[in-house]
C-alpha positions in Angstrom: 0.0 0.0 0.0 1.2 3.5 -0.8 2.0 6.0 1.8 0.5 8.9 -0.1 -2.9 9.8 -1.4 -1.4 11.4 -4.5 0.4 9.0 -6.9 2.9 10.4 -9.4 1.7 8.0 -12.0 -1.8 9.5 -11.7 -0.6 12.7 -13.4 -0.6 10.8 -16.7 -4.3 10.2 -16.2 -5.1 14.0 -16.2 -6.7 13.8 -19.7 -9.2 11.2 -18.6 -11.7 14.0 -17.7 -11.9 14.7 -21.5 -13.8 11.4 -21.9 -16.6 12.6 -19.6 -17.0 16.2 -20.7 -14.8 16.8 -23.8 -15.8 20.3 -24.5 -15.2 21.5 -20.9 -11.8 19.8 -20.9 -10.9 21.3 -24.3 -11.9 24.8 -23.1 -9.7 24.4 -20.0 -6.8 23.2 -22.1 -7.1 26.1 -24.5 -7.2 28.6 -21.6 -4.3 26.9 -19.8 -2.2 26.8 -23.0 -2.9 30.5 -23.7 -2.0 31.5 -20.1 1.3 29.6 -20.3 2.5 30.8 -23.7 5.0 33.6 -23.9 3.5 37.1 -23.9 4.6 40.1 -21.9 6.1 37.5 -19.6 8.3 34.8 -21.1 7.4 31.1 -20.9 10.4 30.3 -18.7 9.3 32.9 -16.1 5.7 31.7 -16.3 6.8 28.1 -15.4 8.6 29.5 -12.3 5.4 31.4 -11.3 3.4 28.2 -11.8 5.8 26.3 -9.6 5.4 28.9 -6.8 1.6 28.9 -7.1 1.6 25.1 -7.1 3.4 25.2 -3.7 1.1 27.9 -2.4 -2.0 26.0 -3.2 -0.3 22.7 -2.3 -1.1 20.9 -5.5 1.3 17.9 -5.7 0.8 17.1 -9.4 1.6 20.7 -10.4 4.6 20.7 -8.0 5.9 17.6 -9.8 5.2 18.9 -13.2 6.6 22.4 -12.7 9.6 21.2 -10.7 10.5 19.1 -13.7 9.7 21.8 -16.3 11.6 24.4 -14.4 14.6 22.1 -14.2 14.4 21.5 -17.9 14.2 25.2 -18.6 17.3 25.9 -16.6 16.1 27.2 -13.3 18.4 26.3 -10.5 17.2 24.7 -7.3 18.2 27.9 -5.5 16.0 30.0 -7.9 13.1 27.7 -7.5 13.4 27.7 -3.7 13.5 31.5 -3.7 10.3 31.6 -5.8 8.6 29.1 -3.4 9.7 31.2 -0.4 8.1 34.3 -2.0 4.8 32.3 -2.5 4.9 31.0 1.1 5.5 34.5 2.5 2.6 36.0 0.5 0.4 33.1 1.6 1.5 33.6 5.2 0.9 37.4 5.0 -2.6 36.7 3.6 -3.3 34.5 6.6 -2.1 37.2 9.1 -4.0 40.0 7.2 -7.2 38.1 7.9 -6.8 38.9 11.6 -8.8 42.0 10.7 -11.8 39.7 10.3 -11.4 38.4 13.8 -11.0 42.0 15.1 -14.3 43.0 13.3 -16.1 40.1 14.9 -14.8 40.9 18.4 -15.7 44.6 18.0 -19.3 43.7 17.0 -19.6 41.5 20.1 -17.9 44.2 22.3 
């Protein structure tokens, strides 16, 4: 039995959704491809952004995919780690910023 809910080999099954709802899957893939192609931001940088976001949302399949892609594109482990650290700090800051919600609640009760 595996020790993880997420199995790396399951990433290859990503397209299986297209069998159930082909149009929806096709629309997603077009949107995704467009978002990832070079524009004002080059494709290499977009891959690094995707890696950082994957860590921030804790999505293991994207972490695997983009760690591999970033390595292939020439990003160093140090650069990837720095990008992930930025994502983590922004996510942490967002958590702390929501303290205002608790303050609002306490003030309404006060």
